[in-house]
Phi, psi and omega in degrees: 000109184261142178248147177245137186230152182224133183242140177214161179219170182296155179283356178297147181298135178288331185268167177249133166214179190297325185284322183289315186285340179268348182290153185288336181264009181298132174229126189289333183292133169257107184252138178230155176218151175227129175241147180201176182196161169296133183305335179295332182266004194296316181305311186289320179295316179297324177301314187298314180292322182294321176298321178295315177303319182294324175295331184246044183298330180292343181271355186284149177237126183048039168085009182223133175282118187243158175299340183299341180288348177266115183276135179307316182299325181287344172247032177306320182238046180066217186283344183290340178271359183277138186266173184302335182283332188252348187296327181297320176308311183285328177296315184293312179310304183294326181300338184288328182275083183272178181291359172279342182261125181272125182240126178234140170216153175235149180230110188226135178290135177294318177298325176304321180298328180288309186298320181298328177285333177291324184249034182299325183261010181249138182230156184298147171213175179290353177267325185212138178264094188293320181302320177294326171299316182298314180301313182295323172293315176304310183294320178296321179294321179290321182278318182270338180041066176294130190294308190290329179286312182301314181304316181294322179303322190270308191269328182211086186294336178305323184275355189306311185292327182292318183280336168303308185302317181290325182295313183288332172296317183288325179294321180300319183291320176296318184294341181290346179286346184215070190295323183302326177271329201243002180300317179291315177303318178295321177302318180293317182297319176303319179290324175296325178288326174300315185293313184300328180300343187249001184273137176270145182294164178240143192272335182199165182242144178255114183266015174278123190268092182282328192305315181299331186271335174298311181297318182295314178305317174297324175301314184291319171300320183294316179283355185055047180273120181272328190225113177210151171238157186227128178249122178260134178302131182278121181232106177069196191246014187281321182076020188292320183293317181300313185294322179299317180290327175293319181291335173282341173115016179267120191272313186266080182221142178206166173268154180211158179272139181304329182292341186255352180227111179301325178302322177291326183288323175295319173303311173308312179290326178291311184297326180297315179298300180301323187292319178295323174292320176291330180285318180298321183291320180296314179302323180292332192253346187288142170288139172284113184300344180277338183270106185269012188273149176287098183196148182286151176251114184249158174296141176296148178295350174304325184290346186250359180273079182250154168262176184303317180291325171289322175297318179304323172310311176301315179296325178293317184289323177298317180297314185299311190279313198251343181255303179290326174252071187267003179292150183305319184262022176283351168227152189209135181211170183268197179296316178271093187241025185305318185286324179290322174299312179301320182293310177296323176298320180295317177299311180297315182300310184292327184290338181286348173279130180299318183199176182298322181302328185293324179289315180297313180301328178287354185076117183298326185289339183270347188295314178309316184292315183295320183290320175307313178293324173297318179291320175302319175301000000 
């Protein structure tokens, strides 16, 4: 019994440079998706998706329905901001992913790829929790976006350690202006500086993303799949993604054109939807680094003003990700997994409401605080 899998990734730039990270629409996560099925079910699954594409012929660009048809603005408040003209599109899309379809996705910080290479030879010990240090460095770079550090990542990796050192020293001094809020952060930053004193500079960075395939390999082992193939959406002529899959140990793998493989198009639509939802959630929950007030950042009430059809979209997505694909490795993330945790929590939180009236009766104004407690748990 052979399984067929298809891979696609977000259209966001894989690399980091000064222009991307300072752009208003920059999102640090690199998200990938793989969908697959027992080859015995291929005909009926492909027909189901083909019928969906035919229904939305007007959304196609150059003869192909792509995830770019889903606009970030229309998901500003998650499914609550979808209007009545587009909700049927999302209902039809999610209805395709039945329990016959295996869905895997990974969410990794681009900055984490850099930090992992910097600390490749460092491991946790009773003296130092290196994973905790890496998490704190990643989060600091995502929140504060220090210009010189980002420039060093892209233009001169050898100076990256030096610029990191300078950034944390300067940040400690700035934080002393607000000890109440920043004392704990400063303690962590001081430990990071001690660790950086021992870190060797790196001469170059490897932008091949192995982690998504590492997680997928673990899923296949968990499911005890002995025979499977993987087709990767061909992007450009570098072959980096294909080589990353082979280096992890996936043998039956090749590149393909999305126009020729419905599975690639299904992976594209799925990763497009979840990455946009996570980006909107990230924007809504990220602390403003210029705001030095001691206060919680809560999700806006707009996220919870749902009708039954919008609420059911959350329930459908929760079923796809957390019930039908209940294997441990059906989702995969790195050390910095804040957005994935918030996203899964949102799906679970919304799904526990019987209907939209229950949300309203519980008081919209209380939902942000209740959700915050739920995410923390």
